[in-house]
N, C-alpha and C positions, 0 to 999 in steps of 0.2 A: 750447504753452500756449494753452488756450482758456477763454473766459468764456461760460458759459451760465447765464442767470438768476441772476447774482450768485454763481455757484459757479466756483471756479478748478480747472481740470483740468490737472495737470502730469504728464509722463511719469515713470516710476519711476527711470530712469537719470539724468534731469535733477535729480531731488530728491536722490538719493544722492551725486551727484557722481562716480560711477564705476560699475564693473561688479561683478557677484557671480559669481566663478568656482567656487563650490560647494566651496571648500577646507575650509570649516568643517564641512561634512557628513562629509568624509573623516576629519578629525581627531576628530570626535565618535564616528564609527563605530568607528574603530581604538581609541580610548580605551575605549569600552564593551566591545569584545572583550577587550582586555587586562585590564580590571577583572574581567570574568567569569572569565577564565582564572586570574588571581591568586587570586580568592576561592575558586575550585574547588580549586586546589592547596593553599591554606591549610586547607581543610576535609577534603580527601581524605587528605593525608599523615598527620595525626594519627589518622584513622579506621582506617588500615591497621595502625597499631602498637598 
């Protein structure tokens, strides 16, 4: 932690109190892929019949 001209600079990990292992990105990516596949199936199956 540093003070420069009345500004407080704190490291990102110190403010969060932990680390960010990027699990949220994987969950969002997989969820997006599954949503696109589900919507495609819902649209394609009725179009074939």
